[in-house]
N, C-alpha and C positions, 0 to 999 in steps of 0.2 A: 155244125157240119154233120155231126152224127150223134145218136142218142142210143144209150143203153139203159134199160130198165132194172137191171139186177145182174147178179153173177151167173145164175143158171136158171133160165126160164123154165126148162123141163121139170126141174125139182121144185121150183117156186113160181108158178105163172102169175107174177104180179109185176106190172111195169111201174116201178116207183116214180119215174118221171112224169108219168101221165095219171096214174091212178090214186096216188097218195097226196095228201094236202098237209101242208105244214105252215106255221107262222113264218113269214119271210123276216120278221124283225127288223133290223136297221137296213136290210136290203130294200125295204119299201121306201125309205126316206127319199130317194131321188124323185119319186112321183110328187112328194109333198113339196120339195124345193121347185120343181118344175111347175106345179100349179101356182105357187106363189109368184114366180117370175111371170108367168102368163097373166096373173091378176094384177100385175103392175109393179111388184116388189123389185127394186133395183138391187143389183149385186153391190154388196158392202164387203169390207174386210171382215166384219163380225160374221156375216153370212158364210164367207169362204172358210174362216176358222171353224165355225160351227159345223159345217158339212164335213170338213177334213177330220175332225175329231168325233163326228158322229153324236153330237150332243142332243140328248132327248128333249130337253126343256125348249130349245130353239126350234126343233121341228114340230113340237106341238104349237108354238106360237105361230109358226108360218101356216100350219094347218088352219088355225083360228082365222088368220088374216085372209088367206085364200078361200076358206070355206070347206067344210068337210065334203060337201056335195061335189065341189069342184076338184077336190083331190081325188075322190072316188071316180069321178068321170075321166080325169087324166089317165089314171091307172088303166081304167077300161079301154080308153082310146088307144093306148099302147099295147094292149093285149091280155090284161088281166080279166078273166071272164068270170071268176068265182065271185060269190056274194061278198061285199065289202061292208063292214059295219060303219055306221055314220055317227061315231062318237070319237072323242078326242084320242082314244088308244089307236085308231086307224093310222095316225102319224108315226106310231111306234111299230107298226107291221104286226097287228094282232090278228088280222083277218088271214084265214088260211087259203093258200094258193097252191097250185102244183108247180113243180119245177119247170115244166114245160111252158106254163103261162109266164113264169117270172123271166125265164131266159128269152121268151118271145118279146116281152115288153122291154127288156134290156137291149135287145137287138136294135130297137129304135135309136137307143142313145149311141150305139157302135156304128150305126149306118148314117148318122148325121141327121136323123129325124124322120126316117121312112118306117112304115109299119112292116114287120116282118110277117109271112104267112108260113107257118111250120107245116111240113108235110112229111109223110113217111110211106114206107113201102111194106107190103107183106111178103114180097118176094120178087124176083126179076127173072124175066124169061131169056133164054139164051138164043144164039144163032142170029140175033139182030132183027128178028122178025116183027117183034112187037115193041111199041114205044113204052119205055119204063120211066121216063121222066120228061117233063115239059116245063120250060121256063115259065114260071108264074107271070100273070099279067103285071104290066108296070107298077112299080112301087107307088104307094101312096104316101105323100108327105103328111105326117101328123104332129110335127113340132117345126115351128118357124126357124129358119137358118140362124138368125141372131140369138134366139133363145137357146138353140142347141150349142152355139158357140160358148155362151155363158156356162151351160151345163158341163160342156168339156173342161172349162177352166176349173170348175169345182171339182170333177172327177180327177183332173191332173194334180191339183193341190192335195187331194186326199192321197194319192199315191206318192207324191213327192214329199209331203211334210205331215201326213195324218195317219189314220188308222191302216192304211194300205202300204205304208213305207216299208214294212217288213216284207212284203211281197216283191 
């Protein structure tokens, strides 16, 4: 809904959400799981548990199964624009991305499989004379409904029983 890039832009004019890049680490794993599901991997109890516990070896195995190029293309399709390495460390989130890219890509999970298009304002004009916002063109589905249902089950289990339970 909103973005802030730092505490005091006047004192330090750097928008951290857009201009800085960091390794997403385990936050990248959903793209690996999605690529594996799209490559034909069926949801199993082991997969569900590995996702919930954020197990690195299983994520690397899935990346191998889906193919590193497929994992990278899946992430790009959802909104990661930064260059992504094509080695096994990709599955562990070693390629740097911006926070804006990562949240844009995650929005596809939250929306049920539709790609988000982030936008921002430099200012707004008063008195209602000028258009300051326009609804973006219709959303584009980037993940099939059935696959998205499986991803939602994985996320739900991670919150209910895994690394997200404390949240």
